[in-house]
Backbone as numpy.savetxt, mean C-alpha at the origin, in Angstrom:
# Nx Ny Nz CAx CAy CAz Cx Cy Cz
-18.13 10.65 9.24 -16.95 9.53 9.57 -15.73 10.49 10.01
-15.03 9.91 10.85 -13.57 10.47 11.34 -12.54 10.02 10.49
-11.48 10.69 10.51 -10.26 10.11 9.89 -9.51 9.37 10.77
-8.43 8.57 10.28 -7.58 7.72 11.21 -6.86 8.64 12.22
-6.38 9.85 11.74 -5.71 10.67 12.64 -6.51 11.14 13.79
-7.79 11.48 13.36 -8.80 11.81 14.52 -9.10 10.55 15.48
-9.28 9.63 14.87 -9.35 8.48 15.71 -8.18 8.12 16.57
-6.95 8.25 15.88 -5.63 8.04 16.67 -5.60 9.14 17.77
-6.04 10.23 17.68 -5.82 11.26 18.70 -7.04 10.96 19.89
-8.07 10.57 19.34 -9.03 10.23 20.49 -8.71 9.05 21.16
-8.12 7.96 20.58 -7.61 6.87 21.24 -6.48 7.24 22.21
-5.57 8.16 21.64 -4.49 8.60 22.49 -5.11 9.24 23.81
-6.03 10.17 23.72 -6.63 10.70 24.83 -7.26 9.77 25.81
-7.73 8.77 25.33 -8.55 7.67 26.09 -7.45 6.72 26.66
-6.15 6.78 26.21 -5.12 5.90 26.74 -5.27 4.57 26.00
-5.98 4.32 24.86 -5.94 3.25 24.18 -5.06 3.21 23.03
-3.62 3.02 23.25 -2.85 3.06 22.21 -1.83 1.81 22.35
-1.27 1.58 21.20 -0.26 0.31 21.17 1.13 0.96 20.76
2.10 0.44 21.47 3.41 1.05 21.06 4.00 -0.01 20.19
4.80 0.51 19.27 5.43 -0.11 18.20 6.97 0.09 18.36
7.77 -0.91 18.55 9.22 -0.79 18.70 9.86 -1.64 17.58
10.97 -1.25 17.36 11.80 -1.95 16.19 12.26 -3.42 16.89
11.83 -4.48 16.27 12.17 -5.66 16.84 13.71 -6.18 16.85
14.48 -5.42 16.07 15.96 -5.67 16.16 16.62 -4.64 17.15
15.84 -3.45 17.71 16.49 -2.68 18.56 15.37 -2.16 19.35
15.08 -2.81 20.58 13.94 -2.42 21.48 14.21 -0.94 22.08
15.28 -0.48 21.92 15.39 1.03 22.54 14.61 1.99 21.27
14.47 1.52 20.13 14.07 2.37 19.10 12.42 2.19 19.02
11.85 3.29 19.65 10.29 3.33 19.61 9.87 3.98 18.18
9.21 3.25 17.56 8.62 3.77 16.19 7.60 4.71 16.32
6.64 4.34 17.35 5.58 5.21 17.46 4.43 4.59 18.36
3.31 5.37 18.66 2.21 4.87 19.25 0.97 4.91 18.20
0.24 3.77 18.32 -0.84 3.64 17.27 -2.25 3.31 18.10
-3.33 3.83 17.46 -4.45 3.52 18.20 -4.86 2.00 18.25
-5.41 1.65 19.37 -5.87 0.16 19.57 -7.29 0.33 18.81
-7.34 -0.28 17.68 -8.60 -0.32 17.00 -9.66 -1.19 17.53
-11.00 -0.85 17.22 -12.09 -1.63 17.80 -12.73 -2.33 16.46
-13.63 -2.94 16.95 -14.49 -3.69 15.71 -15.28 -2.61 14.98
-15.57 -1.40 15.85 -16.45 -0.39 15.16 -15.50 0.27 14.11
-14.23 0.47 14.46 -13.12 1.23 13.65 -13.10 0.37 12.44
-12.84 -1.00 12.49 -12.86 -1.85 11.33 -14.13 -1.66 10.37
-15.22 -1.75 11.11 -16.44 -1.53 10.20 -16.52 -0.30 9.43
-16.19 0.69 10.17 -16.25 2.01 9.55 -15.20 2.08 8.38
-13.89 1.41 8.53 -12.96 1.50 7.47 -13.39 0.82 6.31
-14.06 -0.34 6.56 -14.63 -1.19 5.59 -15.86 -0.60 4.70
-16.63 0.12 5.41 -17.77 0.99 4.70 -17.10 2.13 3.96
-16.00 2.78 4.55 -15.32 3.81 3.65 -15.00 3.18 2.42
-14.24 2.04 2.51 -13.62 1.53 1.19 -14.67 1.16 0.31
-15.80 0.66 0.83 -16.98 0.33 -0.11 -17.39 1.51 -0.91
-17.55 2.66 -0.05 -18.05 3.88 -0.70 -17.05 4.43 -1.84
-15.73 4.33 -1.49 -14.75 4.72 -2.22 -14.51 3.90 -3.55
-14.81 2.68 -3.46 -14.88 1.70 -4.51 -15.86 2.11 -5.55
-17.07 2.58 -5.07 -18.27 2.92 -5.82 -17.78 3.94 -6.85
-17.02 4.94 -6.37 -16.55 5.94 -7.26 -15.51 5.50 -8.15
-14.49 4.67 -7.67 -13.28 4.15 -8.36 -13.79 3.36 -9.59
-14.68 2.47 -9.44 -15.16 1.60 -10.52 -15.82 2.44 -11.54
-16.41 3.61 -11.36 -16.99 4.32 -12.42 -15.97 5.34 -12.97
-14.93 5.27 -12.41 -13.71 6.14 -13.03 -13.21 5.49 -14.38
-13.05 6.27 -15.46 -12.58 5.47 -16.78 -11.20 4.96 -16.52
-11.09 4.04 -17.22 -9.70 3.12 -17.31 -8.64 3.93 -17.38
-8.55 4.73 -18.51 -7.31 5.57 -18.53 -6.95 6.48 -17.40
-7.95 7.01 -16.70 -7.93 7.99 -15.55 -7.41 7.07 -14.33
-8.01 5.83 -14.30 -7.42 4.87 -13.20 -5.91 4.48 -13.44
-5.61 4.29 -14.58 -4.19 3.96 -15.16 -3.26 5.12 -14.58
-3.76 6.40 -15.05 -2.86 7.55 -14.72 -2.69 7.77 -13.16
-3.86 7.47 -12.35 -3.67 7.61 -11.01 -2.65 6.54 -10.35
-2.72 5.44 -10.84 -1.86 4.24 -10.50 -0.48 4.49 -10.84
-0.33 5.01 -12.05 1.20 5.32 -12.59 1.58 6.51 -11.67
0.81 7.43 -11.21 1.45 8.52 -10.51 1.59 7.80 -8.91
0.89 7.00 -8.50 1.12 6.33 -7.25 2.47 5.47 -7.28
2.54 4.87 -8.43 3.90 4.08 -8.58 5.12 5.10 -8.49
4.99 6.18 -9.20 6.13 7.11 -9.26 6.40 7.81 -7.95
5.22 7.91 -7.09 5.46 8.53 -5.72 6.25 7.36 -4.87
5.98 6.18 -5.06 6.63 5.08 -4.27 8.01 5.04 -4.75
8.37 5.15 -6.15 9.65 5.18 -6.59 10.43 6.23 -6.05
10.10 7.55 -5.91 10.63 8.66 -5.38 10.93 8.57 -3.93
10.14 7.62 -3.29 10.33 7.53 -1.77 10.69 6.12 -1.39
11.24 5.32 -2.31 11.67 4.10 -2.18 12.57 3.74 -0.86
13.69 4.59 -0.92 14.64 4.38 0.23 13.96 4.65 1.40
13.27 5.62 1.49 12.76 6.16 2.81 11.61 4.91 3.47
10.74 4.54 2.44 9.94 3.33 2.71 10.57 2.13 3.26
11.76 1.80 2.43 12.62 0.64 2.82 13.15 0.74 4.14
13.68 1.85 4.58 14.29 2.15 5.91 13.13 2.01 6.92
11.91 2.59 6.76 11.05 2.57 7.60 10.39 1.10 7.94
10.25 0.25 6.68 9.96 -1.02 6.83 10.95 -1.83 7.57
12.28 -1.68 7.43 13.28 -2.35 8.15 13.22 -1.96 9.64
12.91 -0.78 10.02 12.68 -0.47 11.59 11.34 -1.25 12.02
10.38 -1.24 11.25 9.23 -1.86 11.66 9.30 -3.44 11.86
9.94 -3.97 10.82 9.96 -5.47 10.73 11.20 -6.15 11.15
12.14 -5.41 11.34 13.50 -6.07 11.62 14.15 -6.80 10.43
13.61 -6.64 9.27 14.21 -7.29 8.11 15.44 -6.50 7.72
16.33 -7.05 7.07 17.55 -6.51 6.51 17.20 -5.54 5.41
17.78 -4.44 5.30 17.56 -3.27 4.29 17.38 -3.73 2.87
18.21 -4.70 2.32 18.07 -5.34 0.99 16.70 -5.86 0.79
16.25 -6.54 1.82 15.08 -7.45 1.64 13.83 -6.35 1.46
13.75 -5.20 2.36 12.78 -4.38 2.26 12.75 -3.44 1.03
14.04 -3.28 0.58 14.16 -2.58 -0.70 13.44 -3.39 -1.83
13.67 -4.65 -1.72 12.93 -5.63 -2.75 11.39 -5.69 -2.45
10.94 -5.41 -1.17 9.51 -5.35 -1.05 8.89 -4.21 -1.51
9.65 -3.13 -1.26 9.18 -1.83 -1.93 9.10 -1.91 -3.46
10.19 -2.53 -4.03 10.24 -2.81 -5.53 9.08 -3.40 -6.00
8.82 -4.57 -5.33 7.54 -5.44 -5.66 6.45 -4.55 -5.69
6.18 -3.60 -4.75 4.91 -2.85 -4.73 4.98 -1.98 -5.97
6.09 -1.39 -6.27 6.14 -0.54 -7.59 5.90 -1.29 -8.86
6.48 -2.59 -8.84 6.05 -3.43 -10.01 4.79 -3.84 -10.10
4.24 -4.22 -9.10 2.69 -4.53 -9.12 1.89 -3.42 -9.43
2.13 -2.08 -9.13 1.22 -0.98 -9.34 1.36 -0.71 -10.69
2.55 -0.90 -11.49 2.72 -0.61 -12.70 2.01 -1.75 -13.56
2.03 -3.05 -13.18 1.58 -4.19 -13.67 -0.05 -4.05 -13.67
-0.61 -3.58 -12.56 -2.01 -3.48 -12.65 -2.49 -2.36 -13.47
-1.82 -1.20 -13.58 -2.05 -0.02 -14.41 -1.94 -0.30 -16.00
-1.05 -1.16 -16.20 -0.58 -1.33 -17.70 -1.68 -1.65 -18.50
-2.53 -2.68 -18.29 -3.43 -3.19 -19.38 -4.25 -2.17 -20.04
-4.48 -0.86 -19.33 -5.27 0.09 -20.07 -4.46 0.88 -21.06
-3.17 0.77 -20.84 -2.36 1.51 -21.78 -1.57 0.51 -22.52
-1.98 -0.03 -23.68 -1.53 -1.06 -24.41 -0.05 -0.92 -25.02
0.24 0.38 -25.13 1.48 0.63 -25.63 2.77 0.76 -24.66
2.26 0.59 -23.32 3.33 0.51 -22.36 3.89 -0.82 -22.31
5.34 -0.74 -22.02 6.12 -1.96 -21.82 5.52 -2.95 -21.03
4.94 -2.51 -19.72 4.29 -3.48 -18.75 3.10 -4.13 -19.32
2.44 -3.49 -20.30 1.28 -4.08 -20.61 1.55 -5.30 -21.67
2.77 -5.13 -22.27 3.17 -6.15 -23.13 3.61 -7.50 -22.40
4.33 -7.11 -21.33 4.88 -8.36 -20.38 3.57 -8.89 -19.79
2.65 -8.08 -19.41 1.54 -8.64 -18.87 0.66 -9.48 -19.66
0.61 -9.25 -20.93 -0.01 -9.92 -21.94 0.66 -11.30 -22.14
1.99 -11.33 -22.13 2.81 -12.46 -22.24 2.61 -13.38 -21.21
2.54 -12.81 -20.06 2.47 -13.81 -18.82 1.02 -14.48 -18.86
-0.02 -13.50 -19.13 -1.34 -14.27 -19.29 -1.42 -15.28 -20.31
-0.71 -15.10 -21.38 -0.84 -16.08 -22.39 -0.13 -17.25 -22.02
0.97 -17.15 -21.45 1.80 -18.32 -20.91 0.80 -19.10 -19.75
0.16 -18.40 -18.99 -0.67 -18.96 -17.79 -1.75 -19.69 -18.44
-2.37 -19.06 -19.52 -3.46 -19.70 -20.05 -3.33 -20.86 -20.90
-2.12 -21.05 -21.34 -1.80 -22.23 -22.08 -1.87 -23.42 -21.38
-2.61 -24.50 -22.03 -2.70 -25.65 -21.32 -1.29 -26.34 -21.25
-1.16 -27.25 -20.38 0.15 -27.98 -20.16 0.04 -29.36 -20.75
């Protein structure tokens, strides 16, 4: 299987690329991206299914550790991600900062149930209890 970068390079050579420009400033070209095919989508889906087979067999604490590390990487790069998202979407910077923060929060929220002593785990348990309570 090829990587996305290899696919992008092959697509560029074939001339099958899409240009992405900042919707708020059309002079700002963000980049060129491969024009994917159904085959590319199928290959990506198959790769995800293969990766899931290994992920589901990974012990919960190890998965939580990986997710917490991922969240920290997002925290460390929050401003860069927000600025890139602003260029790509045309949203105001404060909104994209909120979008990135939501990704951070959700990553912690998903990882926390494995680590019961983490504050996010307690918040998640409270939310589940409220949600499961009949009205």
